[in-house]
A tleap script that builds the chain and sets N, CA, C and O, in Angstrom:
source leaprc.protein.ff14SB
mol = sequence {
  NVAL ILE ASN ILE PHE ALA VAL GLU PRO PRO
  GLN GLY THR PRO ASN THR VAL PRO LYS PHE
  PRO ILE SER TRP PRO LEU CGLN
}
set mol.1.N position { 9.016 1.218 68.467 }
set mol.1.CA position { 9.236 -0.251 67.358 }
set mol.1.C position { 7.917 -0.472 66.479 }
set mol.1.O position { 6.835 -0.739 67.003 }
set mol.2.N position { 8.078 -0.353 65.234 }
set mol.2.CA position { 7.209 -0.645 64.130 }
set mol.2.C position { 6.774 -1.865 63.942 }
set mol.2.O position { 7.730 -2.600 63.697 }
set mol.3.N position { 5.735 -2.445 63.944 }
set mol.3.CA position { 5.551 -3.761 63.673 }
set mol.3.C position { 4.778 -4.077 62.235 }
set mol.3.O position { 3.622 -3.753 61.964 }
set mol.4.N position { 5.678 -4.765 61.413 }
set mol.4.CA position { 5.119 -4.490 59.797 }
set mol.4.C position { 4.568 -6.119 59.494 }
set mol.4.O position { 5.107 -7.204 59.713 }
set mol.5.N position { 3.590 -5.848 59.048 }
set mol.5.CA position { 2.804 -7.146 58.494 }
set mol.5.C position { 2.337 -7.191 57.174 }
set mol.5.O position { 1.242 -6.729 56.852 }
set mol.6.N position { 3.322 -7.865 56.190 }
set mol.6.CA position { 3.218 -7.588 54.870 }
set mol.6.C position { 4.306 -8.456 54.260 }
set mol.6.O position { 5.432 -8.698 54.696 }
set mol.7.N position { 3.707 -8.867 53.150 }
set mol.7.CA position { 4.278 -10.125 51.831 }
set mol.7.C position { 5.575 -9.073 51.842 }
set mol.7.O position { 6.537 -9.490 52.487 }
set mol.8.N position { 5.730 -7.746 51.206 }
set mol.8.CA position { 6.773 -7.191 50.712 }
set mol.8.C position { 6.981 -6.054 51.490 }
set mol.8.O position { 5.981 -5.521 51.972 }
set mol.9.N position { 8.252 -5.502 51.743 }
set mol.9.CA position { 8.681 -4.561 52.962 }
set mol.9.C position { 7.979 -3.626 52.362 }
set mol.9.O position { 7.598 -3.832 51.210 }
set mol.10.N position { 7.628 -2.256 53.109 }
set mol.10.CA position { 6.990 -1.276 52.564 }
set mol.10.C position { 8.201 -0.358 51.894 }
set mol.10.O position { 9.424 -0.493 51.901 }
set mol.11.N position { 7.250 0.710 51.269 }
set mol.11.CA position { 8.728 1.568 50.241 }
set mol.11.C position { 9.509 2.371 51.386 }
set mol.11.O position { 8.951 2.810 52.392 }
set mol.12.N position { 10.607 2.480 51.160 }
set mol.12.CA position { 11.767 3.380 51.849 }
set mol.12.C position { 12.463 2.375 52.704 }
set mol.12.O position { 13.430 2.832 53.314 }
set mol.13.N position { 12.092 0.611 52.962 }
set mol.13.CA position { 13.244 -0.028 53.569 }
set mol.13.C position { 14.086 -0.761 52.708 }
set mol.13.O position { 13.795 -0.962 51.529 }
set mol.14.N position { 15.148 -1.181 53.262 }
set mol.14.CA position { 16.375 -1.773 52.511 }
set mol.14.C position { 15.590 -3.110 51.630 }
set mol.14.O position { 14.453 -3.548 51.806 }
set mol.15.N position { 16.483 -3.495 50.785 }
set mol.15.CA position { 16.084 -4.422 49.960 }
set mol.15.C position { 16.265 -5.770 50.721 }
set mol.15.O position { 15.777 -6.818 50.299 }
set mol.16.N position { 17.184 -5.659 52.163 }
set mol.16.CA position { 17.478 -6.879 52.788 }
set mol.16.C position { 16.671 -7.047 53.639 }
set mol.16.O position { 17.009 -7.919 54.439 }
set mol.17.N position { 15.362 -6.411 53.903 }
set mol.17.CA position { 14.320 -6.492 54.624 }
set mol.17.C position { 13.759 -8.073 54.242 }
set mol.17.O position { 13.326 -8.247 53.103 }
set mol.18.N position { 13.775 -9.279 55.259 }
set mol.18.CA position { 12.819 -10.080 54.631 }
set mol.18.C position { 11.659 -10.403 54.224 }
set mol.18.O position { 10.869 -10.026 55.089 }
set mol.19.N position { 11.114 -10.898 53.376 }
set mol.19.CA position { 9.422 -10.668 53.109 }
set mol.19.C position { 8.918 -11.664 53.772 }
set mol.19.O position { 8.803 -12.775 53.254 }
set mol.20.N position { 8.442 -11.328 55.366 }
set mol.20.CA position { 7.892 -11.871 56.138 }
set mol.20.C position { 7.377 -10.731 57.377 }
set mol.20.O position { 7.712 -9.562 57.567 }
set mol.21.N position { 6.510 -11.543 58.037 }
set mol.21.CA position { 6.210 -10.252 59.326 }
set mol.21.C position { 7.366 -10.511 60.186 }
set mol.21.O position { 7.843 -11.537 60.671 }
set mol.22.N position { 7.711 -9.110 60.233 }
set mol.22.CA position { 8.373 -8.486 61.391 }
set mol.22.C position { 8.500 -7.422 61.307 }
set mol.22.O position { 8.077 -6.703 60.402 }
set mol.23.N position { 9.410 -6.972 62.698 }
set mol.23.CA position { 9.616 -6.003 63.216 }
set mol.23.C position { 10.973 -5.209 63.589 }
set mol.23.O position { 12.073 -5.725 63.787 }
set mol.24.N position { 10.706 -4.093 63.631 }
set mol.24.CA position { 12.064 -3.285 63.647 }
set mol.24.C position { 11.849 -1.896 64.055 }
set mol.24.O position { 10.881 -1.218 63.712 }
set mol.25.N position { 12.971 -1.450 64.936 }
set mol.25.CA position { 12.803 -0.375 65.413 }
set mol.25.C position { 13.420 0.879 64.154 }
set mol.25.O position { 14.382 0.857 63.386 }
set mol.26.N position { 12.357 1.880 64.416 }
set mol.26.CA position { 12.559 2.829 63.431 }
set mol.26.C position { 13.371 4.147 63.624 }
set mol.26.O position { 12.669 5.144 63.795 }
set mol.27.N position { 14.700 4.332 63.627 }
set mol.27.CA position { 15.421 5.370 63.905 }
set mol.27.C position { 14.906 6.569 63.812 }
set mol.27.O position { 15.592 7.557 64.076 }
savepdb mol mol.pdb
quit
């Protein structure tokens, strides 16, 4: 599981990713 803490989702992620601290498993 990758923990992302950013105002915007990092490049390569879907635009549907909410713009707030979120974590999701990278397949």
